[in-house]
C-alpha positions as semicolon CSV with decimal commas, in nm:
position;residue;x (nm);y (nm);z (nm)
1;M;10,675;13,916;8,390
2;F;10,596;13,956;7,962
3;Q;10,806;13,637;7,832
4;S;10,510;13,402;8,034
5;A;10,198;13,631;7,871
6;L;10,384;13,543;7,537
7;R;10,327;13,202;7,633
8;T;9,989;13,183;7,729
9;P;9,770;12,965;7,437
10;L;9,514;13,161;7,324
11;R;9,152;13,053;7,216
12;S;9,051;13,109;6,893
13;T;8,795;12,927;6,673
14;G;8,858;12,591;6,929
15;A;9,194;12,580;6,820
16;L;9,504;12,683;7,067
17;F;9,789;12,925;6,952
18;P;10,069;13,042;7,156
19;L;10,051;13,437;7,123
20;S;10,376;13,479;6,987
21;R;10,348;13,256;6,630
22;C;10,012;13,515;6,624
23;L;10,253;13,824;6,691
24;K;10,488;13,657;6,395
25;S;10,188;13,619;6,176
26;Q;10,207;13,756;5,872
27;T;9,911;13,941;5,967
28;F;10,142;14,182;6,198
29;R;10,412;14,157;5,974
30;R;10,524;14,459;5,780
31;F;10,795;14,244;5,574
32;L;11,127;14,518;5,612
33;S;11,358;14,466;5,271
34;Q;11,666;14,309;5,273
35;E;11,840;14,658;5,234
36;S;11,704;14,819;5,526
37;R;11,700;14,518;5,738
38;T;12,120;14,477;5,610
39;K;12,101;14,904;5,679
40;I;11,978;14,846;6,004
41;Q;12,214;14,579;6,116
42;A;12,506;14,813;6,000
43;A;12,327;15,041;6,227
44;V;12,296;14,836;6,571
45;T;12,664;14,699;6,530
46;E;12,859;14,978;6,437
47;Y;12,859;15,158;6,802
48;P;12,862;14,960;7,151
49;V;12,520;15,086;7,265
50;V;12,261;15,199;7,026
51;L;11,955;15,337;7,093
52;F;11,664;15,450;6,842
53;M;11,428;15,693;7,038
54;K;11,206;15,949;6,915
55;G;11,387;16,271;6,907
56;N;11,748;16,309;6,984
57;P;11,960;16,302;7,373
58;E;11,920;16,688;7,384
59;Q;11,552;16,669;7,338
60;P;11,353;16,328;7,364
61;M;11,026;16,365;7,196
62;C;10,877;16,133;7,442
63;G;10,855;16,022;7,795
64;F;10,994;15,719;7,738
65;S;11,289;15,797;7,540
66;R;11,355;16,074;7,771
67;G;11,394;15,825;8,059
68;V;11,641;15,587;7,826
69;V;11,860;15,892;7,790
70;K;11,837;15,998;8,178
71;I;11,926;15,599;8,238
72;L;12,198;15,612;7,998
73;S;12,371;15,925;8,089
74;A;12,433;15,792;8,451
75;F;12,692;15,583;8,335
76;D;12,891;15,885;8,126
77;I;12,935;15,637;7,820
78;P;13,188;15,801;7,612
79;P;13,056;15,959;7,252
80;E;13,265;15,737;7,061
81;K;13,062;15,419;7,217
82;F;12,684;15,574;7,190
83;K;12,469;15,618;6,860
84;T;12,141;15,744;6,906
85;Y;11,903;15,763;6,611
86;N;11,581;15,970;6,602
87;V;11,324;15,737;6,424
88;L;11,050;16,039;6,369
89;E;11,307;16,173;6,112
90;D;11,231;15,859;5,859
91;V;10,921;15,670;5,901
92;E;11,076;15,372;5,732
93;L;11,336;15,323;6,022
94;R;11,052;15,390;6,218
95;T;10,857;15,133;6,142
96;G;11,172;14,899;6,009
97;I;11,350;14,860;6,355
98;K;11,021;14,749;6,531
99;E;10,976;14,440;6,280
100;F;11,378;14,404;6,274
101;S;11,385;14,323;6,648
102;E;11,003;14,233;6,687
103;W;10,951;14,461;6,973
104;P;10,637;14,693;6,911
105;T;10,785;15,004;7,077
106;I;11,023;15,291;7,037
107;P;11,248;15,318;7,191
108;Q;11,481;15,010;7,184
109;L;11,876;14,987;7,342
110;Y;12,129;14,806;7,181
111;V;12,403;14,669;7,307
112;N;12,723;14,556;7,127
113;G;12,454;14,446;6,864
114;D;12,199;14,270;7,095
115;F;11,823;14,407;7,111
116;V;11,837;14,476;7,524
117;G;11,482;14,619;7,505
118;G;11,293;14,911;7,585
119;S;11,226;15,148;7,873
120;D;11,038;14,932;8,072
121;I;11,313;14,672;8,041
122;A;11,612;14,911;8,062
123;L;11,482;15,081;8,377
124;S;11,444;14,749;8,537
125;M;11,763;14,664;8,408
126;F;11,911;14,991;8,574
127;Q;11,730;14,981;8,893
128;S;11,886;14,575;8,935
129;G;12,235;14,676;8,811
130;E;12,230;14,425;8,532
131;L;12,241;14,735;8,290
132;E;12,570;14,840;8,480
133;A;12,686;14,477;8,457
134;L;12,605;14,448;8,071
135;L;12,810;14,767;7,984
136;E;13,107;14,676;8,203
137;Q;13,105;14,324;7,998
138;H;13,125;14,477;7,683
139;G;13,360;14,709;7,777
140;V;13,125;15,034;7,733
141;I;13,258;15,176;8,084
142;P;13,508;15,039;8,335
143;K;13,427;14,783;8,594
144;A;13,349;14,937;8,942
145;S;13,709;14,812;9,063
146;E;13,892;14,965;8,783
147;S;13,711;15,330;8,827
148;P;13,940;15,620;8,941
149;S;13,861;15,682;9,286
């Protein structure tokens, strides 16, 4: 739904240009330092599942973060395969993660180092079974056929 919206041309001073180009223009960039980019890259690849959220799993500080935590808790992901970062504790992380992923909102979910999406995408993937399949594919959770009965 959103991808097609990002391809919709906008009219500005008589010229057509895609919204995605506008969003990636210097007007919207925060210019994440290479050091910050390296730290975030290390964070998203340190664990198979990484969630940047407001608050922590025990005390989420926004409903969207709470929703993703509830979704992920349905899979009983082992603690050694799951890490959260509270963006409210670090202003640089809070702004930097948005530029890193080119996604404007928190929470942000990463699986196997790849950006999955925010709460709306996580919910949609959970409902369709895609999130479970993704977690199984990357060995985060056992495949349904391998689960003990």
